[in-house]
N, C-alpha and C positions, 0 to 999 in steps of 0.2 A: 248770548245769555241775558236775562231780562231780570235775574237779579244775583248779588253776591253777598258775603258777608267775609268781615275782615274784624282782625284782634292785634289792637296797638296795646304795649306792654308801658307799664307807668318807666318813670324818667327822674334823674336828678339835675337839676337845674342848678344854673351858675357853677357846679363842683369845685366851692369855697374859691374858687380865684379870678373864675371867669365870667361877673355877674351879666346875664342878660346874653352871652356869646358861649359860653362852654358848657355841654350837656351831657348825662350817660342814660342811655337806655338800658333796665333792668328787669331779670326776669321774674316771673311770679304774677303780682297781681295786672292788671289790662281792664282796657273796654272796647268790646264789640259791637259793631254796626253793622244793620243789615238793609243795604241801599236795594232798591228797585227803580227800575229806570221806567219813565211815563210818559204819555202822551203831551201832556199839555207843559207847554213851558215856564215850572214850576218848581219849586224845591218847598216839599211839606215834612216835617215831624209828627211820624205819625202814633211812636208812642217811647216813653224812657222809664225803663226800670231798672232795678238793680239796686246797690246801695245807695242811690241819690234816684230820687225820683222829682221833686219839687223843681226841676229848672225849666226856661222860656221853651214854648212849644210855639213860637213865634221863629222863624227860620231867621230872621235879619236878628234877631236877640238870641240864639244858641249858635253855640260855636260850629257843632257838627253842622246846620243849615248854611250858617254865613259860609263857611268855608266852600259848599259845593255849591252857591250862589256865585261865589268867585270864582267858582273854577266852568259852570257856565258861560258867566258874560264873557270871560276870556276866550275861552273857545268857540263862541258864539253857539251854540249847541241850540239846534231847534226842538229838542225835548228836557224833561227835567226828569227831577229824582222826589221820590218819599224814603223817609229815612226811618230805622226805629233803633234805637239806643240801651244798650246791656250795660249800665254801668257797674264796673267793678272797682273805681278807683275812688275812694270819698272827697270830695271838693275840701278846699283849704287844707289839704293834707299836705302839700308840697311835694307831691308826688305826679304832678304832669296830669292831674284828673281832665281839666278842660282840654289841655292838647290831646289828649289820647282819642277824645270824642271825633275831633275833628280831623285827625290822621286817618284813624280806622274809617270815618267815614268817605274821607278821601281814596283812600287804598280799595276801598270796595267798588265806590264810582268808575274810579278808572278803569277798572277792569268789565266795565259795562262801554266803555268809548269804540268808538269805531279804530280808532286807534289810540290804544294806553300809550300814555306817558312814561318816563323812566321816573323813578323814585323821587330823585331829587328835582325835576323838573315841577313836584307838586308842593315845594315849598313855598313859592308866593300865597298858595291858595291856603294852605295851611297858618303861614303868620296871620293872616285873614283873619279868619276863624279864631284862633289863639286871642286877638287884639278885644274881640267882645266880649269876652272875660275878665282879662287883665288890663286892659285900659291903654298896652301898650304893646309893640309890635318887636316882639322880641321873637328868636327863632333857637332857642337852648334847651327849650324840650321837645318840638316838635320834630325839630333836626334829627337828633337821636333816635326818635321814632320810625323816621320814616329812612335811616340808614342803617340803624342799629348801630351800637358799642358807644364810641366816645367819641364827641363832636363837636368844631370848632363851627359855629352857626353865624356866620358873617352876613350883614344885610343882604346881601345878594348871590351869596352862595354857599355852599357846605362843602368841609372837610372834614374827612373822618379820619381818625387819631388813632395809629398803632398803638395797640399796647398789649404787653405781654399775655398771652392764654391763661395762665397761671395764676395772675393777680383777680381778684375776686373783691367784692365790697359788700358791705350790710347796712341796710337802710333799716331804721326802727321807727316806726309812728304809732306815737301815743294815741289816747284816745281823746283829743282835743282838736280843736279848727283853729286855723288863722288863716284869713281872708288875705289873699294876693293884694287886694287893694290896700286896705289897713297897714298890710308889712311896706308895699312900698312906701307910702306917707312918713316912715320914719327914717327914709333915706333925703328927702329935702333938703337941709341943711348941708352949709358947703362942707367939702375936705379938704384937707390940706393937701398943699402940692406932696409935699415929702410921703405921704398915705400913698398918694396915686403911683409916686414911683415905684414904691414898695411892693404893691400891689402888681404893677407892670412886670418887675422883676421876679416874684415870684409866679406869675402866670408863666413866663418865659421858662422858667426853673420847672414848672411840669411840666409843661409840653414839650420841652427837649428831654425831660427824663422819661418821658413814655416811650419816644420816638427811637432812645438808646437802649430802653430797658432798665434804666438807670433808679431805681428804687431808693439810691442815696440824694440824689438830685430830686425825684419828686416830694420825701419827707422834710428835705430843705424846704422846699417852693409851697406844700399845700397847706398855706393856711393865710385865713382872710383877713387883714387889717381894715376893710372897709366897711363893708356889708354886716359881718358877722357879730360887732360891736353894738351896732343899733339896733339890732335884731335880737340879739340872745336873750333880754329881759324880758320878749315877749312869749318864749317858751320857757315852760315849768319845767326845771330840773336840769335845763339844757347843761351848765356847764358840768355837772356829774355825769353825765352820761357820755360827753365827748372825752370826759377824763380817763373813763371805762375804756374806752376805746382805744385812748393812748395807753394805758396802762397793761393793754393787751396786744400789743406791737404793733399797733395803727400804723401804716405811713403818715395818715393826716384824717382829720373828721372835723366837720362842718354841720353847718344847716341845709338840708335837702330842699332847692327850691326856696319859698319864700317862709320854709316850714309850718306846720312844730315839728315833722319829721328830720330824726339826723341820718347822715351817712358817714362812714369810714371807709377808705381802702386798705386792704391789707395784701400781702406777696404772695400769700394762697389762700385755700380755701379753708384749711385746717386754721389757721389762725382765724378766720372772719368767722366761722362756726361757733371757736372758742370764745370769741368777744363779745357773739352778740345775747347771751344770756345776762352778761355783766352790765350793759347797757340798757337793757329792761328790766335789770334790778333797781337800778340807776331810778328811771322812770315812774318803779313802781316805789322806792323809795320817798318819791315829788308826790304822790298820789295818783299816780295816770297808770293807768294798765296798758299796755302794748303789746304791736306784732312787731316780727321780725322776719326782713327776707333776705336771703344770701344768693348774690348774682355775680357772674364773670364779670368783670368790669366790660369785657366785647360780650356788650346784653345783645337780646336781638332786636329784633326791627318789625315793624307791623309787617302782616302778613295775611293774605287770604286764607279762610279756612272752609269755605262753602262755595 
């Protein structure tokens, strides 16, 4: 093939207890990348369209461009790529907007290789692209986009976490922007050792609960004692939105990625659907319009669409 198009879904980064290492893909919004194989050994961004267009057109400064540069260099490819991006995820939303662009571009470019790689083998190139936007190398957004569902993103390995099919998530995105770099600045101060231990215990409970299908363990563990307390003041109405989810029988709720979106986990789709309007109403009471999406926690992976 000389061209391919791929779609990458949005994601929930951190999933409350797994800062930079635990993420979940979710069905709904996403980014689309159309990649063409070109004879010149270069990577070019030809166009950026959609809900975000004011992004760097220089490949080195663009997440999708940098990811394909890394792919070319690692594989020693004698040819290059041109990229067109159609953005469906707002930047600064906490839904993996920068990650989706580089993952969609990688999946499309991979289809144009003489010997395509497995999805997990694209991980290091996706991290390279993500770092351009976020300023750090973490895989909690790109990992679940590549594999689908809930994924533990270690520095050199992705591990998909089994979750009961009935479990669903809600993501509510307010009409506000919170840049990832700014949201990371509030985390620079030291943490107490007791909080680090508590967060580790919560992560272990959530992972074990997912593996066993034990919602009670997840309810006990799905609470962020490290990052959420520092980022919550940056999100207008956050406390009320979280409480609305918990009042609707959520297993837990927290900030999606760096925010300002808020997510919640539920044991079934019915509860998730019932909770979404209350979460949106809480944002509305704080003066913010919002959108809501409901998805299985076992969300989709990036895929070729043409």
